[in-house]
C-alpha positions in Angstrom: 89.1 181.1 134.2 92.6 180.6 132.9 94.3 183.6 131.2 95.9 181.2 128.7 93.4 180.4 126.0 94.7 176.9 125.4 94.0 175.8 129.0 90.4 174.5 129.8 88.6 176.6 132.3 88.0 173.8 134.7 91.6 172.7 134.6 93.6 173.0 137.9 96.5 175.4 137.3 98.2 173.9 140.3 98.2 170.5 138.7 99.7 172.0 135.4 102.4 173.6 137.5 103.2 170.4 139.3 103.4 168.6 135.9 105.7 171.4 134.8 103.3 172.2 131.9 103.1 175.7 133.5 105.9 177.6 135.2 105.6 178.6 138.8 104.4 182.1 137.7 101.8 180.5 135.4 103.5 180.9 132.0 103.6 178.2 129.3 106.4 177.6 126.8 106.3 176.2 123.3 107.4 172.6 124.2 104.9 172.3 127.0 102.2 173.9 124.9 102.6 171.1 122.4 102.4 168.4 125.2 99.3 170.0 126.6 97.6 170.2 123.1 98.4 166.5 122.5 97.0 165.4 125.9 93.9 167.6 125.4 93.4 166.2 121.9 93.6 162.7 123.4 91.2 163.7 126.1 88.6 164.6 123.4 88.6 160.9 122.4 88.7 159.4 125.9 86.1 161.7 127.7 83.1 160.2 125.7 84.2 156.7 126.5 84.4 157.4 130.2 81.0 159.1 130.1 79.5 156.1 128.3 80.7 153.7 130.9 79.8 156.0 133.8 76.2 156.4 132.5 75.8 152.7 131.8 77.0 151.3 135.1 77.4 154.3 137.4 81.1 153.8 137.9 84.2 153.8 135.6 87.7 152.4 136.1 90.5 153.5 133.8 94.1 152.0 133.8 96.9 153.8 132.1 99.7 151.3 131.2 103.3 152.5 131.1 101.9 155.7 132.8 105.4 157.4 133.2 104.7 160.6 135.1 100.9 160.0 134.6 100.3 163.1 132.7 97.3 161.5 131.0 95.9 160.0 134.2 96.0 163.3 136.1 94.5 165.3 133.3 91.7 162.8 132.9 91.0 162.8 136.6 91.1 166.6 136.8 88.9 167.3 133.9 86.3 164.5 134.2 86.4 162.7 137.5 87.4 165.3 140.0 83.8 166.6 140.6 82.1 163.2 140.4 81.3 160.8 143.1 82.5 157.7 141.3 85.3 156.5 139.1 88.9 155.5 139.6 92.1 156.1 137.6 95.1 153.7 138.0 98.6 154.4 136.7 100.7 151.3 136.1 104.4 151.9 135.9 107.6 149.9 136.4 109.8 152.8 137.7 109.3 153.1 141.4 110.5 156.7 141.6 107.7 157.8 139.2 105.1 155.9 141.1 106.2 157.5 144.3 106.2 161.0 142.7 102.7 160.5 141.4 101.4 159.2 144.7 102.7 162.3 146.4 101.1 164.6 143.9 97.7 163.0 144.0 97.8 163.2 147.8 98.8 166.9 147.7 95.9 167.7 145.2 93.3 165.6 147.0 92.9 163.2 144.1 91.9 160.4 146.4 90.5 158.1 143.6 93.8 157.8 141.8 96.1 154.9 142.4 99.6 154.2 141.2 101.1 150.8 141.1 104.7 149.7 140.6 103.9 146.5 138.6 105.1 144.6 135.5 102.5 143.5 133.0 102.5 140.0 134.4 102.0 141.4 137.9 99.2 143.8 136.9 97.2 141.1 135.3 96.9 139.1 138.6 97.4 141.9 141.1 94.6 142.1 143.7 95.3 145.9 143.8 93.5 146.2 140.6 89.7 145.2 139.9 89.2 142.0 138.1 87.5 144.0 135.3 88.8 147.4 134.2 86.6 149.4 131.8 89.1 151.4 129.9 92.8 150.8 129.1 95.1 153.4 127.8 98.7 153.3 126.6 100.1 156.6 125.4 103.3 156.4 123.4 104.1 152.9 124.6 107.4 152.0 122.9 108.1 148.7 121.1 106.4 145.8 122.8 104.8 147.9 125.6 101.7 148.4 123.4 101.3 144.7 123.0 101.7 144.3 126.8 98.8 146.8 127.3 96.7 144.9 124.8 97.4 141.6 126.8 96.4 143.4 130.0 93.2 144.8 128.4 92.2 141.5 127.2 92.8 139.9 130.5 90.7 142.6 132.2 87.9 142.3 129.7 88.1 146.1 128.9 85.2 147.7 127.2 87.5 150.3 125.5 91.2 150.2 124.6 92.9 153.4 123.6 96.5 153.1 122.1 99.0 155.5 120.8 101.9 153.1 119.7 105.4 154.5 119.5 108.7 153.1 118.1 108.3 149.5 117.2 111.4 147.4 116.5 110.5 143.8 117.0 108.8 143.1 113.6 111.3 145.2 111.7 114.2 143.2 113.3 112.7 139.9 112.2 112.1 141.2 108.7 115.7 142.4 108.6 117.0 139.1 110.0 115.1 137.0 107.4 115.4 139.4 104.4 117.6 137.2 102.2 115.5 134.1 102.9 112.3 136.0 102.3 113.4 137.3 98.8 112.9 133.9 97.4 109.5 133.4 99.2 107.5 136.4 98.1 107.9 139.5 95.8 106.3 141.4 98.6 109.8 141.5 100.2 110.4 144.4 98.0 108.3 146.5 100.5 111.0 146.2 103.1 114.2 145.7 101.0 115.7 149.1 102.0 116.5 149.8 105.6 114.2 152.9 105.8 111.4 150.8 104.4 112.1 147.9 106.8 111.7 150.3 109.7 108.5 152.0 108.4 106.9 148.9 107.0 107.7 147.0 110.2 105.9 149.7 112.2 102.9 149.7 109.9 102.6 146.0 109.9 102.9 145.7 113.7 99.8 148.0 114.1 97.9 146.0 111.4 98.5 142.8 113.2 97.5 144.4 116.5 94.2 145.6 115.0 93.4 142.2 113.6 94.2 140.7 117.0 91.7 143.0 118.6 89.0 142.2 116.0 89.6 138.6 116.5 88.9 139.1 120.2 85.6 140.9 119.6 86.5 144.6 119.3 85.5 147.1 116.8 88.3 149.3 115.6 88.8 153.0 114.8 92.2 153.9 113.6 92.9 157.7 113.1 95.5 160.3 113.5 96.2 161.8 117.0 97.5 165.2 116.2 99.3 166.9 113.2 102.7 165.7 112.1 104.4 168.7 113.5 103.8 167.4 117.0 104.8 163.9 116.8 106.1 161.4 114.1 104.3 158.6 115.9 100.8 159.7 116.1 98.5 156.8 115.2 95.6 156.5 117.5 93.8 153.1 117.8 90.5 153.0 119.7 88.9 149.5 120.3 85.4 149.0 121.6 84.2 145.6 122.8 81.2 144.6 120.7 80.9 140.8 121.2 82.0 137.7 119.4 85.4 137.8 117.8 85.9 137.6 114.0 87.4 134.4 112.8 88.2 136.0 109.5 90.5 138.5 111.4 92.4 135.6 113.0 92.8 133.9 109.7 94.1 137.0 108.0 96.5 137.5 110.8 97.9 134.0 110.5 98.1 134.3 106.7 100.1 137.7 106.9 102.5 136.2 109.4 103.1 133.2 107.2 103.3 135.1 103.9 105.9 137.5 105.3 108.0 134.9 106.9 107.2 136.0 110.5 105.9 132.8 111.9 108.2 133.0 114.9 106.2 136.1 116.1 102.9 134.1 116.2 102.8 133.9 120.0 103.2 137.7 120.2 100.1 138.4 118.1 97.9 135.3 118.1 96.4 134.2 121.3 
């Protein structure tokens, strides 16, 4: 059992050292303690989803889009899949050096049902290296349009669950800013983003609202909550989507209406498909 109370007893200390969450002598500093707390908190949300899929079909596949150093994938594998006979975790990342590093670490730890792919979103949708259907898609702190890319991948892979923690979102705010003067004459709602700080924050909020409506329109039930306390991250919105069946036409109509009302019709292809 770990001597550090924050670390789960089944957690591989060797993994935490390789991820630089623990030092070589097994100590943990304040910065890495925050990172570990955040990943563990997210694990609490994802573990029941993996358990649900595994029980229902005897197998589970999870793809982490924009995986970076694959902290999340390694923790999920170590805590949930390591001692099971089924289940795979894929890390999808565009930076080849991070893919190579993750491959080496997985081999060293014997995590043989982890795979790491150096692919773009477009490539990952059609790649034969991935299953035609993937059960769970995650995207942790995916910046700007990377969250939308993960959604597109998840829809193409008919994911049962989608877990998103969006990060900085500039695209919608940029269009709001560009069309600010034109929109003043169109709707009094433009006061919501008249000031630059409001443009940024409203753009971020609006982006996630449009994403949620998009998923509802495609047959997902949404839970939107907080990932961790504000002291850990200023971008901590957690969106969990579960595929339940037929999409809601009303969600699509509201999405279209919002884009039109706020003079954002040029972003229709981003959010409506």
